[in-house]
Structures are given as structure tokens and as C-alpha cells.
ZABA-712855 format. One record per atom (N, C-alpha, C, O): z, x, y. Coordinates in steps of 0.05 Angstrom, whole numbers, plus 5000, padded with zeros to 4 digits. Atoms other than C-alpha are relative to their C-alpha. Layout:
BEGIN
ZXY/...
END
This chain:
BEGIN
499449764984/423432482029/500649925028/499349755040/499150074973/427032462096/497950085021/496450285017/502049934979/422732452160/500450285011/498450425017/499649734990/426033092184/498950214982/497850414991/501049815020/424233462120/496950005001/495750215001/502950014999/417033212123/499050135026/497050275026/500849884975/416633412196/500150314999/498350445010/499849715003/418934122180/497750114983/496550324990/502249925017/413734172125/497349995014/495650175012/502550034984/408233922171/499850225020/497750345024/500049794980/410234412225/499450274987/497950434998/500649755014/410234982175/497150024992/495850234995/502850005008/403434792148/498250055024/496250205022/501749964976/400534752218/500250285011/498250405019/499749734991/403435422237/498450204982/497250384992/501549835019/400435742174/497149985006/495750195006/502850034994/393635452189/499150135026/497150265027/500749874974/393735682261/500250314997/498650455009/499849715004/396136372238/497650114985/496950354989/502549925014/390036402193/497549975017/495350015008/502250024980/385836282256/498149774993/495849785000/501650255003/383435592234/499949875028/502049865041/500250134973/380835252298/502049775002/502649634983/497950194996/386034802329/499349724990/500949594977/500850275008/382134152318/500049974970/501049774959/500250025029/380934302244/502850034988/503449904967/497249985010/388234522234/501449745002/502949664984/498850264997/390533862262/498949794980/500549644968/501350205018/385533462220/500950054971/501549864956/499349935028/387133832155/502949914994/503449784974/497250095003/394633712165/500249704999/501749594983/499950294998/393532992185/498949854975/499749634970/501250125024/389432852122/501650074975/502149904958/498749915025/393133272070/502749874994/503149794972/497350105005/400233012079/500049704992/501449634973/500150285009/398632262075/498949974972/499849814956/501250015027/394332392013/502150094979/502349964958/498049895019/399932801979/502349814997/503449784975/497650165001/405532321997/499549704996/501349564986/500650295003/402131641997/497749934982/497249704975/502350065017/395931721954/497449995016/497549985041/502649994986/388431731970/499549765019/498049805038/500550234983/388531032000/501250035028/500549875046/498849964974/392631302058/498050085021/498550055045/502049914981/386231562090/497949785004/495849845015/502050214997/382630892089/499449945029/497249855035/500550054972/383430832164/499450255016/499550265040/500549744987/381631552178/497849995022/498350085044/502250014981/374931412212/500749845024/500149915047/499350174977/377730852255/502050155018/501750135043/498049854983/383631282279/498650235015/499350285038/501449774987/378931872293/498549905024/498850025046/501750104977/374231472337/501649855021/500849845044/498350134980/379831072369/501150215020/501850145043/499149794982/382231742397/498150075022/498850195042/502049954980/375731782435/499149755015/497549775033/500850254988/375231052455/501649955026/503049765029/498650024975/377831172525/498050075022/496850285022/502149974979/373331082586/500550255017/498650385025/499449774983/377031622625/499150264988/498750465002/500949755012/374832142574/497350095010/496650325008/502749934990/367932112605/500350205023/498450365028/499749824978/370832502664/500250294991/499650475006/499649725009/372233112621/497350154998/497150365011/502649855000/364933312605/498850025027/497450225033/501249994973/362933132676/501350225017/499950375031/498649784985/368233592707/499350274988/499150475003/500849745012/366234132657/497250085009/496750315015/502749944989/358934072679/500250095029/498950285037/499549924972/361334112751/500950295002/499950455018/499049735000/365134752736/498050204989/497850425000/502049825011/359535052694/497850075020/496950295021/502149964979/354534962751/501050215020/499550375030/498949804981/359235352797/500350274987/499650474999/499549755013/361035882746/497450154994/497350404993/502549875007/353736012728/498550115024/496650265021/501349914976/351736122800/501550235013/503750295005/498549794985/353636682849/502149885019/502950025038/498050134981/358536192882/502650165001/503750195023/497549845000/364436622861/499750255018/501650315033/500549774984/361437232893/500049935030/501250075046/500150084972/360036862958/502749915010/503449975033/497350084992/366936552959/501850235006/503250245026/498549764997/370137222950/499250155026/500950235042/501049864976/365737533004/500749855025/501449985045/499250164976/367136963053/502950045007/503550095031/497249964994/374637033046/500650285009/502250335027/499649724992/374237783051/499250055029/500550205043/501049964972/370237743116/501949865020/502549975041/498350144981/374837223148/502950125001/504250095021/497449885001/381237593127/499950305004/501850454998/500649724998/378238263143/502150165016/502850385010/498249864982/383138443199/503049944994/504750035009/497250075007/389438163165/501150224982/499850294962/498849795018/394038703135/500349884972/501549674968/499950105028/393438633060/498049784995/498249634976/501950225002/387538163071/498450004974/497649794964/501649995025/383938413008/501549874977/500249714962/498650135022/389438202960/500349705005/500149554986/499950284993/390137542997/497349874994/497249654983/502750105005/382637452992/499649954970/498549744962/500450035029/382737562917/501549764989/500449614973/498450225011/388337072902/499049745012/498949544997/501250244988/385436562951/497449924986/496949694981/502550055014/378636632918/500549894972/499049724963/499350105027/381836542850/500849715001/500049554984/498950284999/385435902871/497749805005/497649594993/502250184994/379135592901/498049984978/497149774970/502050005021/374335812847/501149874975/499649744960/498850135023/379235592793/499949705002/499549564983/500150294996/379534902824/497149904997/496649684987/502950075002/371834892828/499149994971/497849814962/501049975027/370635132757/501749874979/500749794958/498150115020/376834872721/500450184976/501550094956/499849825023/376435482676/501450265009/500550405027/498649754994/381436052678/498450254992/498250435009/501649765007/377136552639/497650045019/497050275026/502349984981/371136392684/500950115027/499450275039/499049904974/375336512746/500650304998/499950455016/499449725003/377937172720/497550174999/497450385011/502549845003/370937402702/498550015027/497550225035/501650024975/367637162767/501350165023/499950325036/498649864977/372837422817/500850284992/500750465008/499149745008/375338002775/497950215000/498550445006/502249805000/368538342769/499650125027/498750355030/500349894973/368338412844/502650105012/502750315024/497449934987/375638422865/501550234989/502550395004/498549795012/378738892815/498950285008/500550455017/501049734992/374039492827/500550065030/501150285037/499749964972/374539382902/502950075007/503550255023/497149954995/382239362901/500750284990/502250435004/499449735011/382539982857/498950225018/500150435022/501349804983/377740352902/501650045026/501650265037/498549984975/382140202962/502950084996/504550075014/497449895005/388340462928/502249814990/504549894987/498050185011/391839842902/500750084971/499050174957/499249935027/395839972838/498449844979/497949614983/501650135020/392039812774/501449744990/500149544985/498550235011/397539342749/499849765019/499549535011/500150214980/397538942814/497149885002/496849645003/502750104998/389938902818/499249824977/497949614981/500850165024/389138642747/501949764997/500949554989/498250225004/395438222745/499649775019/499949545012/500550214980/393737852809/497749824992/497849584996/502450155008/386937642783/500749834975/499949604973/499350145024/389737452714/501749755007/501349544995/498350234993/395137012746/498549805018/498849565014/501550184982/390536732800/498149824985/497749594993/501850165016/385836482747/501349764987/499949564981/498650235013/391136022718/500449775019/501049555010/499550214981/391635622782/498249754997/498949535006/501950225003/385735192763/501049774983/500049554985/499050225016/389634792712/502149835014/503149635004/498050144984/394534572766/498749885025/499249655032/501250104976/390434512830/497749814993/496049884977/502150205008/386033882827/497350085011/497050235030/500050175025/381233692800/500450184976/499150384972/499249845023/384333952736/499549854974/500449624970/500550125026/381733802666/502649974984/502949774969/497450025014/388633952638/501649765009/502849624992/498650244991/391633412682/498749744990/500049554984/501450245011/386232922659/500949954971/501549734963/499250035028/388033062586/502949904999/503649734982/497250094999/395432982603/500249705007/501749554994/500050294993/394032312637/499249824978/500349614974/500950165023/390232062577/502049994978/502549784966/498149985022/395432302527/502549835006/503749734988/497550134993/401231992565/499649735015/501649595021/500750254987/397631392597/501349995028/502449785036/499149994972/399531612667/497650025019/495450085009/502250004981/395331572730/498950285006/500450465014/501249744996/390432142736/499950075030/500350305038/499949954971/390032052812/502750105009/502850285025/497349914993/397532122818/500550294989/501850455003/499649735012/397432732772/498650215018/499750425023/501449814983/392233072816/501650055026/501950285034/498449974975/396432932879/502650154994/503450325011/497549875007/402733162844/499650304997/501450465003/500549725004/399533832828/499150165024/499150405024/501249864977/396733982897/502050185014/501550425017/498049834985/402934222935/501250214982/501550444992/499049785017/405934592875/497950224996/498650464994/502149805003/399134932866/499850185025/499550435022/500049844975/399235152939/502550185001/502450405011/497549855001/406535372930/499650254983/500450474990/500449775018/404635812871/498150205012/498550445010/501949824987/398736102909/501550175021/501050415023/498549864980/403436282966/502050204988/502350424998/498249825014/408536592918/498550254989/499450474991/501649785010/403037012886/499250195022/499450435019/500849834978/400637262953/502450165011/502150405016/497749864990/407637422977/500950234982/501550454991/499249795019/409337812914/498050235001/498850465000/502049794999/402738192917/500350185024/500150425022/499649844976/403838412988/502550174999/502550405007/497549855002/411038612974/499850234981/500650454987/500149785020/409539012911/498150225008/498550455002/501849804990/403639362944/501450185020/501250425020/498449854980/408139563002/502150174987/502550404995/497949855013/413739772955/498850244984/500250444981/501349785016/408840202914/499050225018/498050425008/500849794981/407340602977/497249965011/496250135026/502650054990/400640292991/500349905029/501849725035/499950074972/399540243066/497549845007/495249945004/502350164994/395139673088/498550115024/499750175045/501649894979/389439923130/497949805008/496949644991/502150184991/384539543172/497350094988/496750334987/502549945012/377739503139/497850025022/498550005046/502149994981/370939563172/499949755017/500649535007/500150234983/369839113231/497749814992/495549904988/502050205007/366138473213/499549825024/501449725036/500750164977/362438093267/500349714994/500449624970/499850295004/363137353278/497549894987/497649694972/502650095012/355837273259/500150034970/499349864955/499849955029/357237583191/502049814987/501649734964/498150195011/363137123181/498849724997/499349584977/501150285001/359336483197/497549984982/497049774972/502550025014/352836663162/500349934970/498549834958/499650055028/355936613093/501249724994/501149634971/498750265004/359435943104/498249794988/499149634971/501750215011/353335503089/499750014969/499049814957/500249985030/353335763017/502649944986/502749904962/497450055012/360735633006/501149725007/502149584989/498850254991/362735023047/499049754984/500649574978/500950245015/358234523008/501649954974/502349734967/498450035024/362134662944/502849905006/503949744991/497450094993/368734582979/500049715009/501949565004/500350284992/366333923009/499849824976/500749594977/500250175024/364733672939/502849954989/503449734981/497350035010/371933802917/501549805018/502849615008/498650184982/374533452980/498949714996/500549524997/501250265004/369632872968/501049874974/501649634974/499050115025/371732792895/502849905002/503549694993/497250084997/379032772913/500349765019/502049595014/499850224981/377832302971/499349734987/500749534990/500850255013/374131782929/502149914979/502449684973/498050065019/379531832876/502549875013/503449665004/497650094988/385431742922/499549755018/501449605023/500650234983/381831232966/499449764984/498949544995/500650235017/380530782906/497149935001/496449704992/502950064998/373030832918/498750014972/496949864966/501349965026/371431072847/502150074979/504350164986/498349915022/374531192779/499750304996/497850415007/500349715005/375731912755/497350064987/496150264993/502649955014/369531852710/497749995019/495950165018/502250034980/365031612767/500150245019/498050355026/499749784981/367732142815/499150264987/497750425000/500849755014/366732692763/497050014996/495850224999/502850015003/359632462749/498550075025/496550235024/501349944974/357632482822/500550295007/498650435017/499449724994/361133152831/498350194984/497350394994/501749835017/357433452772/497150005009/495850215010/502850024990/350733202798/499650175025/497750325026/500449854975/351733492867/500450304996/499150465010/499749715005/354234162840/497550124988/496750344995/502549905011/347934232799/497850015021/496350205023/502050004978/343634032859/500550235019/498650375027/499449784982/347234542903/499350274987/498250445001/500749765014/346335082851/497050055000/496050275003/502949985000/338934932849/498950065028/497150225031/501049974973/338034892925/500950265012/499350415024/498949764986/342635452949/499350264985/498650464998/500449755015/341735952892/497450014984/497050184967/502750005012/334635762870/500150004969/498550134956/499750015029/336935602799/498249774989/499149574979/501950215007/330535212783/499150034971/498249834959/501249955026/328535532717/501449844978/503849814978/498850165021/329535092655/502250154984/504250044976/498149845015/333235672621/502750005014/504850005001/497549994985/338435692677/501549734998/503949724994/498850265002/339634942675/501049954971/503149834967/499150035028/339934952599/502650154994/504350064979/497649845003/345235502602/502449845010/504649844997/497850164989/349535042646/500749774981/503049734974/499550245017/348634432601/501050084972/502849944961/499149925027/349434802535/502950104999/504450034981/497249905000/355835162555/501949765005/504149764994/498450244995/358534492582/500349844974/502549744968/499950165024/356734152517/501950124979/503549984966/498249875019/360334672475/502949965007/504649904990/497250034992/366734642515/500949714998/503249664991/499350285002/366533882519/500649924971/502549784966/499650075028/365733812444/502650124989/504049994974/497549875009/371434302432/502449835009/504249774993/497750154990/376233912477/500149724987/502349634980/500050285011/374033222451/500750004970/501949824960/499249975028/374733462379/503050034997/504249914980/497149975001/381833682393/501349735006/503349664994/498850264993/383233012426/499849804976/501849674970/500350195022/380432612367/501850084976/503049914964/498349915022/384033042315/502949975006/504649924988/497250044993/390433002354/500849714997/503249644992/499550295005/389832242349/500849964971/502649814965/499450025028/389732312274/502850124994/504450004979/497549865004/395632792277/502349835010/504449804996/497950174989/399732332322/500549754983/502749674978/499850235017/398231732278/501550074974/503149914964/498649915024/400532122217/503050055005/504649964988/497249954993/407032342251/501549735003/503749704994/498850264995/408431622272/500349854973/502449724969/499850155025/407031352202/502350104982/503349954966/497749895015/412331812173/502649995016/504750095008/497650034983/417231632230/501150275010/503550295015/499149734991/417432362251/500550015030/502650115039/499750004971/416432262325/502549845008/504049925026/497750174994/421531702327/502650144993/504650135008/497649865009/426632112288/500750235019/503050285026/499649774982/425632722333/501149915027/502950035038/499150104974/426432312396/502949904999/504549955017/497350105003/432731972370/502050234997/504250225008/498249775004/435732642349/500650135026/502950215032/499649874975/434732932418/501849835018/503649935032/498450184983/437532312453/502949994991/504749995007/497450025011/443432272406/501650255002/504150254998/498649754997/445133002417/501850005024/503750165026/498250024977/448132802483/499950245019/501950305032/500249774983/445533402521/499949925029/498949715036/500350044971/446333452596/497050015007/495450154994/502950034994/439633272629/498750275006/496450314999/501249744993/438633982655/499950194977/498150364975/500149855025/440434302589/497649914983/496250074971/502350115014/435333832558/497450115011/495650194996/502549904987/430034042609/499650304994/497450384990/500249715006/431634782598/499050044971/497350214966/500849985028/430834682522/497049934998/495650074984/502950085002/424134322532/498350225012/496150285002/501549794988/421734872579/499750244981/497550364979/500149785019/423435412528/498149944977/496550114968/501850095022/419835012474/497150025009/495450124995/502749994990/413634942518/499050285004/496750344999/500849724996/413635682535/499250124973/497150254972/500749895026/413735872461/497449884990/495750024979/502550135009/408335362445/497650115015/495550155003/502249894984/404035632502/499350284992/497050374998/500749735009/404436332473/497949994978/496450184975/501650005024/400536102412/497749805001/495849824985/502050225000/396435482431/498949975028/500350025048/501250064973/391635302488/501349755012/502449594998/498650224987/394234812540/499249724990/501049554987/500950265009/390034222516/501349924974/502249704971/498850055026/392734282445/503049945003/504149754991/497150044996/400034332469/500549725012/502349585004/499750264987/399233722514/499649784980/501349604979/500650235018/396133282461/502049984978/502649764968/498250015022/401133482408/502949935009/504449824993/497150034992/407633452449/500549815022/502649695023/499550164976/406833062514/500849714993/502749605004/499250285007/406932362481/502849984989/504149774991/497350005011/413432552446/502150065021/504249935022/498149914980/416832902504/500349815024/502549785034/499850164975/415132422561/502149784998/503649755017/497950215000/419431832537/502950125001/504750005012/497449885000/425232312527/500850085028/503150035036/499349904974/424932622596/500249775020/501949785038/499750234982/423831952631/502749854995/503949755013/497550135007/429831662594/502450165012/504550055018/497949834989/433832262619/500149985031/501950105043/499950044971/432032062690/498050175016/498250185041/501949834986/426332542706/497449845007/496649674991/502550134992/420032322743/497750104982/497550344977/502149925018/413932322696/498050185012/496850364999/502049834986/409332642748/501250275007/499850475006/498749744997/414333172765/500050164974/499550404974/500049865026/414933332691/497250104993/496950314981/502749905005/407333382687/499450265013/498150445002/500449754986/407333932739/501650224986/500550444983/498449795014/413034312704/498750074974/498550314966/501449955025/409334232638/497650185004/497250374989/502449854995/402934502668/500650295008/499250475000/499349724993/406335112699/500850164976/500250394974/499449865026/409135282630/497450084986/497350294974/502549935013/402035252604/498650235015/497250395002/501149774985/399835722660/501250264991/499750464988/498849755010/404836232636/498850084973/498450324969/501249945026/401836182566/497350135002/496550284985/502749894996/394936362594/500150305005/498050435002/499949714995/397437052613/502250134982/503350344990/498049895018/402137172554/498850034972/497649854961/501049965027/400237482487/501549814980/503749724987/502549895011/398037342433/497549855009/495349955005/502450164993/393436792460/499250035029/497149935036/500649984971/393536982534/497350105006/496850345009/502949944999/386036952542/499450165026/497750345026/500649874975/386137172615/500550304999/499050465011/499549725002/389137842596/497750154987/496950374995/502249875015/383437992548/497550005017/495850185014/502350014982/378237772599/500150235020/498250375025/499649794980/381138252650/499650284986/498450464998/500349745015/381538812598/497150064994/496350294993/502949965005/374138702583/498650085025/496650225024/501249924975/372438772657/500550295007/498850435016/499249724994/376239422665/501250124975/503750154973/498949905026/376939722595/501650265003/503150334985/498549754996/379640372624/502949945007/504650135007/497250074995/386039992644/501249894975/500249694965/498850105025/390539912583/501049715002/501849635023/499050285000/392339202562/502949995008/503849805020/497249994993/399639402569/500450005031/502349885041/499949994971/398339552643/499449735012/500749645031/500750264991/395038882653/502349814996/503049655014/497750185006/400838522619/502350065018/503749885028/497849924982/405938922660/499549905028/501349815042/500650094974/402238742723/500249695003/500749595024/499950294999/402038002704/502949894997/503449675005/497350095004/409437962687/501449905025/502649685024/498750114976/411937892759/498949725008/500349565019/501150264993/407137312768/501049784982/501249554990/498750205018/410136972707/502849935012/503649695012/497450054987/416837042743/499749825025/501449665031/500650184978/413736722804/499749714991/500549535004/500350275011/411836132760/502749884993/503249644997/497350095007/418936092734/501549925026/502949725027/498850064974/421336112807/499049735011/500549585023/501150264990/416635532823/501249774985/501749564997/498750215016/419735122766/502849955011/503749735013/497350034988/426635262795/499949865026/501649685031/500350134974/424335062864/499449704997/500449535011/500750285005/421334422836/502449854990/502749614995/497650135010/427934272801/501949945023/503349745023/498250044977/431834362866/498849805020/500249645032/501450174980/426534022910/497749854985/495449924989/502150145014/422733522865/498049875017/495749815008/501950124982/419533232926/497550165004/495450065014/502449834998/414633822926/497849884983/495549894990/502050125018/411133462868/499849705005/497649595001/500050294999/413032732881/499449885027/498749655029/500350124973/412532652957/497149915005/496749695015/502850074993/404932672964/498949764985/497749594998/501050255014/403232162908/501349755011/500049555014/498650234990/408531692936/499049935028/498749695035/500950044972/406231783008/497249885001/496749705018/502850094999/398831652993/499549764982/497749604988/500750215019/399131172934/502349804996/502149614981/497750185003/405930842941/501750074976/500950254960/498249945022/411730852891/498649944973/497049754971/501150045027/409730912817/501349754988/503749714991/498950245013/410430272778/501550074974/502549904961/
END
């Protein structure tokens, strides 16, 4: 049987399993085991265990559970509430300061927690009712939080970038740097659109109650330590002081200590909640990584990845037509699969193709990630939409989706800007770490 035919059958089987709501890890594993057995016989799975564990035999993987613990400690504490309140107080006299506060809080909290749903829940519970009370349109209030929550997979430290780096064997430090300026660009686009659409809808920005300087400064000691941890983690990574795993471990430790000291989270039940939620999420991601190793090995053994890459290269497409095709493919994949699964299944195949076409691998990582951000606010898997709908059930899901749509267009605009000015993603890594080898 031809590799192309086998590839189509594998893709169909995987789609059917996912449509039946089989967990991503198990869908990958079932497909990776079933096809070699059917086409090569039972002996084809003799190396199954070795391939499974080889997918986890990567020292950098230790950074994933550590960053998850770091985020869980922040998400389980009132840090989100304090962050939102601090920004609201400092931007109190700025026209439209409330919407800016919400998106800014989302971007910072998303970077702290690394979880889009956690960001939507933490900031949305406070920000959405407040914005609605002050007259902001329902679609804008909900869409801004849904989109703002996605920024955490781009702004460092990002678990998604770590997974991408492991899957493609690229530098995690460079990936973090590459995502920083595009993340700030997206945050700025989100803020600009929010202010424009609120003004266009007839909402007139009014000055809020006067906040004293004492009130502004008194909340900073509860917020600044967490921001300093992020700065410290990034500094030791870029300064070559520590590996990603070591930096993540220290960051996780200090986040737990700060949660205990600042928010009095001393009780064993509170600490267990942080560790148990971290363990569940870590196991889920690591299972997907291990099963994707089986899946990739199976594709390679049938020469499917090689055939697909050759077909794309031999098609003779213009480099930008090729990139447009890849972006459309990633958008569709993001509609149905979580970012980690899409990265592990497609990045190792796509990266050699785009680099051969002349694109920078770190630039492509940023474009890839922005496509995954769009998937987080797009049905049927767009988890952020459902989190927001759970916070404000009286706002129809269609309204939330309609409010999030302009922010998706902002992400598309960011991809266009990155295509015109690739230095937005590539300048900072090159300036701080030198040219990539």
C-alpha cells in the first residue's frame, strides 16, 4: 500500500477517534499501535515500550511540571484579584482604563499561570461584571477576556513554547525571546480595538472614583513579588545562569512560598490542591508527548512524513503561498485540537519544510503559536468561550463568540505584520543571544 494511502487512512482513523471524544493521548496511541499491527503483524509493536519512554527521555521536559506548579500556585491564590485591582487603581484616571486594566491583567496573569482557562476564570469573574456594570457592551466585555486569556501561550514563560522547542529541537530561550515582542504587540492590538469598539458603540469613557496614591502603592507588595519571579526566571534563562528546568524549579518554589507568605495558604488542603491540579495537568501533557512519540515513529516507519514533505516541496509553491496554506491548515487543526497536540503532531513535519523555503524557525514558532491562540477562542474546542459562558451564563455563547471575533482578526493582523516585519520576532533573540546556529 502506498504511503499516501496509508497516511489518509491514519488521518481518517484519528479524526474518527477524536470525534468520538477519545482523549488525544489515547487516540494517538491507539492509531500508532493498530496500524503497524494490521499492516506488519504483531511483532511490529516489539519496540513499543522503548519508543514510548524515549518520548519522555528529555531533560528539558522537567520544566513542564515545574512551570505548571508555578502557574497553579498563582491561579489558586487571590493573585489574579490583586493584579486586576492594582492595574485598575493605577489606570484609574485613564480614559478607558478599565478595559485596558482587564486586558493588561489578562496578559500578565496568563504569563504567570500559563493557563488560558485559569486566566479567563480569574480575571473574568471580576472584570466582566465590572465592565457590564459600567456600560461596556456584553460582547466586548466577554470577548476581551476570552482573547486576553490566550496571550499566555505566547508571552514567556510559555509551556506551549517549551513543548514546541522539545518537538523541534530548537532553543527554548530563543523561543521565549521571540514571543515577547509579538505578545506585547498583540496586547496592544487588543487594547486598541477594545477602546475603538467601545467608543464606536456609543460608550463614553468616564473618569472613575479618585484613587489616592496611598491606595495605589499599598497593593503593590502583593503583586510585584510575582512579577519579579517572572523577570528572574527570564533573566537566568537568557543570561545562561540556569537551564529551563532549573529556572522553572526555582520559580515554582518561590511562587509556592509567596502564596504561603502573602496569602496565608498554609493549610495542607490548600497546598495539596496546588500539587494535585499540577500533577493532573502535567500527566495529561506528558502522556500526549509520549503518545505523540509513538505516533511520529509510526508515521516515519511508513514513510508518511517523508512523502508528505516531498510532495509539498515538489509542488513548487511560492514561499508565501506555502505559508498561507500552512496557516490555513493550522487554523483548522486548532479548531479541533489543543495547542500541545497540534504542535507535537505537526511541528516536526512542518519545520523542515518552512526552513527549506527560507523562513526563520523562531519566526515560524511565533506564527504557529498565534494560530493556536485563535483556536482557543474558536468552536468547537474553544475552551475560553465556554469558561466565559460559565462565568456569565446570561450572556449567550453566540454573543461571546461575536465579541471574540474581532480579536481573532487582530491575531490575523499580527501574523500579517510579522510577515512584513519579521524582525518583530527575530530581532530580540538575535540581539541578546547572537545569530542562531
